[in-house]
PDB file with one MODEL, atoms N, CA, C and O in Angstrom:
MODEL        1
ATOM      1  N   MET A   1     -79.343   3.527 -23.125  1.00  0.00           N
ATOM      2  CA  MET A   1     -78.841   4.544 -24.010  1.00  0.00           C
ATOM      3  C   MET A   1     -77.389   4.852 -23.629  1.00  0.00           C
ATOM      4  O   MET A   1     -77.059   4.996 -22.452  1.00  0.00           O
ATOM      5  N   THR A   2     -76.560   4.947 -24.616  1.00  0.00           N
ATOM      6  CA  THR A   2     -75.151   5.284 -24.386  1.00  0.00           C
ATOM      7  C   THR A   2     -74.975   6.807 -24.422  1.00  0.00           C
ATOM      8  O   THR A   2     -75.873   7.537 -24.840  1.00  0.00           O
ATOM      9  N   VAL A   3     -73.823   7.262 -23.983  1.00  0.00           N
ATOM     10  CA  VAL A   3     -73.546   8.691 -24.017  1.00  0.00           C
ATOM     11  C   VAL A   3     -73.523   9.194 -25.463  1.00  0.00           C
ATOM     12  O   VAL A   3     -73.953  10.315 -25.735  1.00  0.00           O
ATOM     13  N   GLU A   4     -73.030   8.383 -26.377  1.00  0.00           N
ATOM     14  CA  GLU A   4     -73.006   8.772 -27.797  1.00  0.00           C
ATOM     15  C   GLU A   4     -74.418   8.939 -28.339  1.00  0.00           C
ATOM     16  O   GLU A   4     -74.695   9.885 -29.077  1.00  0.00           O
ATOM     17  N   GLU A   5     -75.315   8.019 -27.974  1.00  0.00           N
ATOM     18  CA  GLU A   5     -76.711   8.116 -28.400  1.00  0.00           C
ATOM     19  C   GLU A   5     -77.375   9.352 -27.799  1.00  0.00           C
ATOM     20  O   GLU A   5     -78.152  10.032 -28.469  1.00  0.00           O
ATOM     21  N   ALA A   6     -77.070   9.638 -26.544  1.00  0.00           N
ATOM     22  CA  ALA A   6     -77.644  10.806 -25.872  1.00  0.00           C
ATOM     23  C   ALA A   6     -77.169  12.103 -26.533  1.00  0.00           C
ATOM     24  O   ALA A   6     -77.962  13.021 -26.745  1.00  0.00           O
ATOM     25  N   ILE A   7     -75.886  12.175 -26.855  1.00  0.00           N
ATOM     26  CA  ILE A   7     -75.359  13.364 -27.523  1.00  0.00           C
ATOM     27  C   ILE A   7     -75.999  13.530 -28.897  1.00  0.00           C
ATOM     28  O   ILE A   7     -76.343  14.644 -29.293  1.00  0.00           O
ATOM     29  N   ALA A   8     -76.157  12.441 -29.617  1.00  0.00           N
ATOM     30  CA  ALA A   8     -76.802  12.499 -30.935  1.00  0.00           C
ATOM     31  C   ALA A   8     -78.232  13.023 -30.798  1.00  0.00           C
ATOM     32  O   ALA A   8     -78.681  13.820 -31.621  1.00  0.00           O
ATOM     33  N   LEU A   9     -78.940  12.584 -29.771  1.00  0.00           N
ATOM     34  CA  LEU A   9     -80.306  13.041 -29.541  1.00  0.00           C
ATOM     35  C   LEU A   9     -80.329  14.531 -29.207  1.00  0.00           C
ATOM     36  O   LEU A   9     -81.154  15.274 -29.740  1.00  0.00           O
ATOM     37  N   VAL A  10     -79.434  14.966 -28.334  1.00  0.00           N
ATOM     38  CA  VAL A  10     -79.358  16.387 -27.970  1.00  0.00           C
ATOM     39  C   VAL A  10     -79.073  17.230 -29.208  1.00  0.00           C
ATOM     40  O   VAL A  10     -79.716  18.257 -29.424  1.00  0.00           O
ATOM     41  N   GLU A  11     -78.125  16.803 -30.008  1.00  0.00           N
ATOM     42  CA  GLU A  11     -77.769  17.566 -31.202  1.00  0.00           C
ATOM     43  C   GLU A  11     -78.914  17.572 -32.208  1.00  0.00           C
ATOM     44  O   GLU A  11     -79.101  18.555 -32.926  1.00  0.00           O
ATOM     45  N   GLN A  12     -79.677  16.493 -32.267  1.00  0.00           N
ATOM     46  CA  GLN A  12     -80.851  16.447 -33.140  1.00  0.00           C
ATOM     47  C   GLN A  12     -81.903  17.447 -32.648  1.00  0.00           C
ATOM     48  O   GLN A  12     -82.526  18.140 -33.452  1.00  0.00           O
ATOM     49  N   LEU A  13     -82.094  17.517 -31.345  1.00  0.00           N
ATOM     50  CA  LEU A  13     -83.040  18.467 -30.772  1.00  0.00           C
ATOM     51  C   LEU A  13     -82.583  19.913 -30.954  1.00  0.00           C
ATOM     52  O   LEU A  13     -83.403  20.830 -30.982  1.00  0.00           O
ATOM     53  N   LEU A  14     -81.280  20.109 -31.077  1.00  0.00           N
ATOM     54  CA  LEU A  14     -80.717  21.440 -31.317  1.00  0.00           C
ATOM     55  C   LEU A  14     -80.736  21.788 -32.802  1.00  0.00           C
ATOM     56  O   LEU A  14     -80.049  22.710 -33.243  1.00  0.00           O
ATOM     57  N   GLU A  15     -81.523  21.048 -33.560  1.00  0.00           N
ATOM     58  CA  GLU A  15     -81.672  21.266 -35.005  1.00  0.00           C
ATOM     59  C   GLU A  15     -80.353  21.111 -35.749  1.00  0.00           C
ATOM     60  O   GLU A  15     -79.966  21.957 -36.555  1.00  0.00           O
ATOM     61  N   ARG A  16     -79.679  20.013 -35.459  1.00  0.00           N
ATOM     62  CA  ARG A  16     -78.451  19.609 -36.158  1.00  0.00           C
ATOM     63  C   ARG A  16     -77.223  20.437 -35.797  1.00  0.00           C
ATOM     64  O   ARG A  16     -76.168  20.263 -36.408  1.00  0.00           O
ATOM     65  N   ARG A  17     -77.335  21.336 -34.815  1.00  0.00           N
ATOM     66  CA  ARG A  17     -76.128  22.037 -34.365  1.00  0.00           C
ATOM     67  C   ARG A  17     -75.353  21.106 -33.454  1.00  0.00           C
ATOM     68  O   ARG A  17     -75.934  20.275 -32.755  1.00  0.00           O
ATOM     69  N   ARG A  18     -74.057  21.248 -33.468  1.00  0.00           N
ATOM     70  CA  ARG A  18     -73.213  20.407 -32.622  1.00  0.00           C
ATOM     71  C   ARG A  18     -72.961  21.107 -31.298  1.00  0.00           C
ATOM     72  O   ARG A  18     -72.982  22.335 -31.212  1.00  0.00           O
ATOM     73  N   LEU A  19     -72.721  20.307 -30.267  1.00  0.00           N
ATOM     74  CA  LEU A  19     -72.329  20.854 -28.980  1.00  0.00           C
ATOM     75  C   LEU A  19     -70.931  21.443 -29.104  1.00  0.00           C
ATOM     76  O   LEU A  19     -70.111  20.953 -29.881  1.00  0.00           O
ATOM     77  N   THR A  20     -70.663  22.488 -28.345  1.00  0.00           N
ATOM     78  CA  THR A  20     -69.309  23.033 -28.327  1.00  0.00           C
ATOM     79  C   THR A  20     -68.407  22.037 -27.603  1.00  0.00           C
ATOM     80  O   THR A  20     -68.886  21.082 -26.992  1.00  0.00           O
ATOM     81  N   GLU A  21     -67.126  22.265 -27.678  1.00  0.00           N
ATOM     82  CA  GLU A  21     -66.166  21.376 -27.023  1.00  0.00           C
ATOM     83  C   GLU A  21     -66.415  21.332 -25.512  1.00  0.00           C
ATOM     84  O   GLU A  21     -66.384  20.263 -24.902  1.00  0.00           O
ATOM     85  N   VAL A  22     -66.662  22.501 -24.919  1.00  0.00           N
ATOM     86  CA  VAL A  22     -66.920  22.562 -23.479  1.00  0.00           C
ATOM     87  C   VAL A  22     -68.230  21.854 -23.137  1.00  0.00           C
ATOM     88  O   VAL A  22     -68.283  21.082 -22.179  1.00  0.00           O
ATOM     89  N   GLN A  23     -69.281  22.108 -23.906  1.00  0.00           N
ATOM     90  CA  GLN A  23     -70.564  21.450 -23.663  1.00  0.00           C
ATOM     91  C   GLN A  23     -70.429  19.935 -23.755  1.00  0.00           C
ATOM     92  O   GLN A  23     -71.006  19.205 -22.949  1.00  0.00           O
ATOM     93  N   ASP A  24     -69.667  19.466 -24.739  1.00  0.00           N
ATOM     94  CA  ASP A  24     -69.461  18.034 -24.915  1.00  0.00           C
ATOM     95  C   ASP A  24     -68.767  17.425 -23.695  1.00  0.00           C
ATOM     96  O   ASP A  24     -69.167  16.365 -23.213  1.00  0.00           O
ATOM     97  N   ILE A  25     -67.732  18.095 -23.203  1.00  0.00           N
ATOM     98  CA  ILE A  25     -67.001  17.592 -22.029  1.00  0.00           C
ATOM     99  C   ILE A  25     -67.907  17.560 -20.809  1.00  0.00           C
ATOM    100  O   ILE A  25     -67.941  16.566 -20.083  1.00  0.00           O
ATOM    101  N   VAL A  26     -68.652  18.658 -20.578  1.00  0.00           N
ATOM    102  CA  VAL A  26     -69.551  18.726 -19.418  1.00  0.00           C
ATOM    103  C   VAL A  26     -70.627  17.652 -19.519  1.00  0.00           C
ATOM    104  O   VAL A  26     -70.945  17.004 -18.521  1.00  0.00           O
ATOM    105  N   PHE A  27     -71.189  17.454 -20.699  1.00  0.00           N
ATOM    106  CA  PHE A  27     -72.225  16.438 -20.881  1.00  0.00           C
ATOM    107  C   PHE A  27     -71.680  15.040 -20.583  1.00  0.00           C
ATOM    108  O   PHE A  27     -72.294  14.267 -19.848  1.00  0.00           O
ATOM    109  N   ARG A  28     -70.530  14.730 -21.161  1.00  0.00           N
ATOM    110  CA  ARG A  28     -69.945  13.398 -20.952  1.00  0.00           C
ATOM    111  C   ARG A  28     -69.583  13.155 -19.484  1.00  0.00           C
ATOM    112  O   ARG A  28     -69.822  12.071 -18.952  1.00  0.00           O
ATOM    113  N   GLN A  29     -69.015  14.155 -18.844  1.00  0.00           N
ATOM    114  CA  GLN A  29     -68.640  14.008 -17.434  1.00  0.00           C
ATOM    115  C   GLN A  29     -69.888  13.864 -16.562  1.00  0.00           C
ATOM    116  O   GLN A  29     -69.915  13.049 -15.639  1.00  0.00           O
ATOM    117  N   SER A  30     -70.915  14.653 -16.856  1.00  0.00           N
ATOM    118  CA  SER A  30     -72.182  14.545 -16.106  1.00  0.00           C
ATOM    119  C   SER A  30     -72.799  13.172 -16.297  1.00  0.00           C
ATOM    120  O   SER A  30     -73.278  12.556 -15.345  1.00  0.00           O
ATOM    121  N   TRP A  31     -72.785  12.702 -17.523  1.00  0.00           N
ATOM    122  CA  TRP A  31     -73.344  11.383 -17.848  1.00  0.00           C
ATOM    123  C   TRP A  31     -72.625  10.289 -17.048  1.00  0.00           C
ATOM    124  O   TRP A  31     -73.231   9.301 -16.634  1.00  0.00           O
ATOM    125  N   ALA A  32     -71.337  10.489 -16.844  1.00  0.00           N
ATOM    126  CA  ALA A  32     -70.528   9.511 -16.118  1.00  0.00           C
ATOM    127  C   ALA A  32     -70.670   9.653 -14.602  1.00  0.00           C
ATOM    128  O   ALA A  32     -70.064   8.895 -13.843  1.00  0.00           O
ATOM    129  N   GLY A  33     -71.478  10.632 -14.162  1.00  0.00           N
ATOM    130  CA  GLY A  33     -71.723  10.793 -12.739  1.00  0.00           C
ATOM    131  C   GLY A  33     -70.668  11.597 -12.003  1.00  0.00           C
ATOM    132  O   GLY A  33     -70.582  11.539 -10.777  1.00  0.00           O
ATOM    133  N   GLN A  34     -69.864  12.350 -12.745  1.00  0.00           N
ATOM    134  CA  GLN A  34     -68.814  13.155 -12.122  1.00  0.00           C
ATOM    135  C   GLN A  34     -69.419  14.350 -11.381  1.00  0.00           C
ATOM    136  O   GLN A  34     -70.487  14.837 -11.750  1.00  0.00           O
ATOM    137  N   THR A  35     -68.746  14.810 -10.356  1.00  0.00           N
ATOM    138  CA  THR A  35     -69.200  15.969  -9.598  1.00  0.00           C
ATOM    139  C   THR A  35     -68.815  17.249 -10.335  1.00  0.00           C
ATOM    140  O   THR A  35     -68.006  17.230 -11.263  1.00  0.00           O
ATOM    141  N   TYR A  36     -69.408  18.354  -9.905  1.00  0.00           N
ATOM    142  CA  TYR A  36     -69.089  19.652 -10.482  1.00  0.00           C
ATOM    143  C   TYR A  36     -67.593  19.938 -10.339  1.00  0.00           C
ATOM    144  O   TYR A  36     -66.965  20.445 -11.268  1.00  0.00           O
ATOM    145  N   PHE A  37     -67.037  19.618  -9.199  1.00  0.00           N
ATOM    146  CA  PHE A  37     -65.600  19.829  -8.960  1.00  0.00           C
ATOM    147  C   PHE A  37     -64.770  19.018  -9.947  1.00  0.00           C
ATOM    148  O   PHE A  37     -63.817  19.540 -10.526  1.00  0.00           O
ATOM    149  N   ASP A  38     -65.121  17.740 -10.147  1.00  0.00           N
ATOM    150  CA  ASP A  38     -64.378  16.881 -11.076  1.00  0.00           C
ATOM    151  C   ASP A  38     -64.469  17.400 -12.511  1.00  0.00           C
ATOM    152  O   ASP A  38     -63.502  17.332 -13.269  1.00  0.00           O
ATOM    153  N   ILE A  39     -65.650  17.920 -12.873  1.00  0.00           N
ATOM    154  CA  ILE A  39     -65.823  18.470 -14.219  1.00  0.00           C
ATOM    155  C   ILE A  39     -64.945  19.707 -14.384  1.00  0.00           C
ATOM    156  O   ILE A  39     -64.314  19.889 -15.425  1.00  0.00           O
ATOM    157  N   ALA A  40     -64.905  20.552 -13.364  1.00  0.00           N
ATOM    158  CA  ALA A  40     -64.061  21.751 -13.419  1.00  0.00           C
ATOM    159  C   ALA A  40     -62.596  21.373 -13.591  1.00  0.00           C
ATOM    160  O   ALA A  40     -61.879  21.994 -14.376  1.00  0.00           O
ATOM    161  N   ILE A  41     -62.154  20.366 -12.865  1.00  0.00           N
ATOM    162  CA  ILE A  41     -60.763  19.894 -12.996  1.00  0.00           C
ATOM    163  C   ILE A  41     -60.519  19.365 -14.405  1.00  0.00           C
ATOM    164  O   ILE A  41     -59.490  19.664 -15.010  1.00  0.00           O
ATOM    165  N   ALA A  42     -61.451  18.587 -14.928  1.00  0.00           N
ATOM    166  CA  ALA A  42     -61.307  18.030 -16.280  1.00  0.00           C
ATOM    167  C   ALA A  42     -61.197  19.151 -17.314  1.00  0.00           C
ATOM    168  O   ALA A  42     -60.379  19.080 -18.231  1.00  0.00           O
ATOM    169  N   LEU A  43     -62.018  20.178 -17.161  1.00  0.00           N
ATOM    170  CA  LEU A  43     -61.962  21.298 -18.100  1.00  0.00           C
ATOM    171  C   LEU A  43     -60.638  22.047 -17.965  1.00  0.00           C
ATOM    172  O   LEU A  43     -60.014  22.403 -18.964  1.00  0.00           O
ATOM    173  N   PHE A  44     -60.222  22.281 -16.744  1.00  0.00           N
ATOM    174  CA  PHE A  44     -58.969  22.996 -16.506  1.00  0.00           C
ATOM    175  C   PHE A  44     -57.792  22.235 -17.115  1.00  0.00           C
ATOM    176  O   PHE A  44     -56.898  22.839 -17.707  1.00  0.00           O
ATOM    177  N   CYS A  45     -57.794  20.922 -16.969  1.00  0.00           N
ATOM    178  CA  CYS A  45     -56.702  20.100 -17.489  1.00  0.00           C
ATOM    179  C   CYS A  45     -56.776  19.955 -19.008  1.00  0.00           C
ATOM    180  O   CYS A  45     -55.752  19.774 -19.668  1.00  0.00           O
ATOM    181  N   HIS A  46     -57.986  20.037 -19.561  1.00  0.00           N
ATOM    182  CA  HIS A  46     -58.174  19.838 -20.999  1.00  0.00           C
ATOM    183  C   HIS A  46     -57.666  21.021 -21.824  1.00  0.00           C
ATOM    184  O   HIS A  46     -57.119  20.844 -22.913  1.00  0.00           O
ATOM    185  N   PHE A  47     -57.855  22.224 -21.292  1.00  0.00           N
ATOM    186  CA  PHE A  47     -57.493  23.411 -22.050  1.00  0.00           C
ATOM    187  C   PHE A  47     -56.115  23.914 -21.642  1.00  0.00           C
ATOM    188  O   PHE A  47     -55.883  24.196 -20.466  1.00  0.00           O
ATOM    189  N   PRO A  48     -55.198  24.029 -22.600  1.00  0.00           N
ATOM    190  CA  PRO A  48     -53.861  24.532 -22.270  1.00  0.00           C
ATOM    191  C   PRO A  48     -53.920  26.014 -21.893  1.00  0.00           C
ATOM    192  O   PRO A  48     -54.884  26.707 -22.219  1.00  0.00           O
ATOM    193  N   ARG A  49     -52.903  26.482 -21.219  1.00  0.00           N
ATOM    194  CA  ARG A  49     -52.843  27.903 -20.823  1.00  0.00           C
ATOM    195  C   ARG A  49     -52.987  28.785 -22.063  1.00  0.00           C
ATOM    196  O   ARG A  49     -52.483  28.476 -23.142  1.00  0.00           O
ATOM    197  N   GLY A  50     -53.690  29.884 -21.863  1.00  0.00           N
ATOM    198  CA  GLY A  50     -53.866  30.807 -22.971  1.00  0.00           C
ATOM    199  C   GLY A  50     -55.194  30.631 -23.684  1.00  0.00           C
ATOM    200  O   GLY A  50     -55.585  31.484 -24.481  1.00  0.00           O
ATOM    201  N   ARG A  51     -55.891  29.541 -23.412  1.00  0.00           N
ATOM    202  CA  ARG A  51     -57.205  29.350 -24.030  1.00  0.00           C
ATOM    203  C   ARG A  51     -58.266  30.023 -23.172  1.00  0.00           C
ATOM    204  O   ARG A  51     -57.945  30.565 -22.114  1.00  0.00           O
ATOM    205  N   SER A  52     -59.492  29.999 -23.595  1.00  0.00           N
ATOM    206  CA  SER A  52     -60.565  30.771 -22.970  1.00  0.00           C
ATOM    207  C   SER A  52     -60.879  30.372 -21.537  1.00  0.00           C
ATOM    208  O   SER A  52     -61.464  31.169 -20.803  1.00  0.00           O
ATOM    209  N   LEU A  53     -60.517  29.184 -21.118  1.00  0.00           N
ATOM    210  CA  LEU A  53     -60.842  28.746 -19.767  1.00  0.00           C
ATOM    211  C   LEU A  53     -59.668  28.904 -18.811  1.00  0.00           C
ATOM    212  O   LEU A  53     -59.627  28.259 -17.764  1.00  0.00           O
ATOM    213  N   GLU A  54     -58.723  29.749 -19.165  1.00  0.00           N
ATOM    214  CA  GLU A  54     -57.550  29.937 -18.332  1.00  0.00           C
ATOM    215  C   GLU A  54     -57.903  30.408 -16.927  1.00  0.00           C
ATOM    216  O   GLU A  54     -57.168  30.134 -15.979  1.00  0.00           O
ATOM    217  N   ALA A  55     -59.026  31.116 -16.784  1.00  0.00           N
ATOM    218  CA  ALA A  55     -59.415  31.674 -15.484  1.00  0.00           C
ATOM    219  C   ALA A  55     -59.837  30.602 -14.483  1.00  0.00           C
ATOM    220  O   ALA A  55     -59.898  30.873 -13.284  1.00  0.00           O
ATOM    221  N   ILE A  56     -60.125  29.401 -14.949  1.00  0.00           N
ATOM    222  CA  ILE A  56     -60.538  28.345 -14.026  1.00  0.00           C
ATOM    223  C   ILE A  56     -59.331  27.915 -13.209  1.00  0.00           C
ATOM    224  O   ILE A  56     -58.280  27.604 -13.768  1.00  0.00           O
ATOM    225  N   SER A  57     -59.473  27.896 -11.908  1.00  0.00           N
ATOM    226  CA  SER A  57     -58.392  27.391 -11.068  1.00  0.00           C
ATOM    227  C   SER A  57     -58.969  26.511  -9.986  1.00  0.00           C
ATOM    228  O   SER A  57     -60.097  26.715  -9.539  1.00  0.00           O
ATOM    229  N   VAL A  58     -58.207  25.548  -9.574  1.00  0.00           N
ATOM    230  CA  VAL A  58     -58.639  24.614  -8.542  1.00  0.00           C
ATOM    231  C   VAL A  58     -58.995  25.367  -7.271  1.00  0.00           C
ATOM    232  O   VAL A  58     -59.968  25.014  -6.605  1.00  0.00           O
ATOM    233  N   ASN A  59     -58.244  26.381  -6.922  1.00  0.00           N
ATOM    234  CA  ASN A  59     -58.502  27.134  -5.694  1.00  0.00           C
ATOM    235  C   ASN A  59     -59.864  27.806  -5.708  1.00  0.00           C
ATOM    236  O   ASN A  59     -60.508  27.893  -4.663  1.00  0.00           O
ATOM    237  N   GLN A  60     -60.319  28.280  -6.846  1.00  0.00           N
ATOM    238  CA  GLN A  60     -61.642  28.896  -6.929  1.00  0.00           C
ATOM    239  C   GLN A  60     -62.725  27.886  -6.563  1.00  0.00           C
ATOM    240  O   GLN A  60     -63.692  28.236  -5.886  1.00  0.00           O
ATOM    241  N   TYR A  61     -62.576  26.646  -6.998  1.00  0.00           N
ATOM    242  CA  TYR A  61     -63.609  25.651  -6.771  1.00  0.00           C
ATOM    243  C   TYR A  61     -63.530  25.056  -5.363  1.00  0.00           C
ATOM    244  O   TYR A  61     -64.513  24.497  -4.877  1.00  0.00           O
ATOM    245  N   LYS A  62     -62.401  25.165  -4.718  1.00  0.00           N
ATOM    246  CA  LYS A  62     -62.293  24.674  -3.340  1.00  0.00           C
ATOM    247  C   LYS A  62     -63.164  25.499  -2.403  1.00  0.00           C
ATOM    248  O   LYS A  62     -63.546  25.021  -1.335  1.00  0.00           O
ATOM    249  N   LEU A  63     -63.478  26.721  -2.786  1.00  0.00           N
ATOM    250  CA  LEU A  63     -64.321  27.568  -1.952  1.00  0.00           C
ATOM    251  C   LEU A  63     -65.719  26.976  -1.773  1.00  0.00           C
ATOM    252  O   LEU A  63     -66.387  27.264  -0.780  1.00  0.00           O
ATOM    253  N   TYR A  64     -66.157  26.170  -2.706  1.00  0.00           N
ATOM    254  CA  TYR A  64     -67.505  25.625  -2.665  1.00  0.00           C
ATOM    255  C   TYR A  64     -67.592  24.301  -1.912  1.00  0.00           C
ATOM    256  O   TYR A  64     -68.693  23.806  -1.670  1.00  0.00           O
ATOM    257  N   TYR A  65     -66.479  23.731  -1.546  1.00  0.00           N
ATOM    258  CA  TYR A  65     -66.502  22.408  -0.918  1.00  0.00           C
ATOM    259  C   TYR A  65     -65.914  22.431   0.464  1.00  0.00           C
ATOM    260  O   TYR A  65     -65.859  21.396   1.129  1.00  0.00           O
TER     261      TYR A  65
ENDMDL
END
C-alpha cells in the first residue's frame, strides 16, 4: 500500500472528509518513518511566520531529546 492509498482509505473511513493540511503532513511523515522531532521541524518549516503553528520552535522540542 502506498501513502496515497493509505490516505484515501483514512479519508474514506472519515466519511469522505479530507485530512487537514497538518494531519496530511504528519501522516505522510509518519508513513515515511520520520521521528516526532523531524515531523515538528517539517511543520515548523512548512508554515510561514504568522500562521497558526508559529509557536512551534526547535528549542521546545530539544527538551524532549
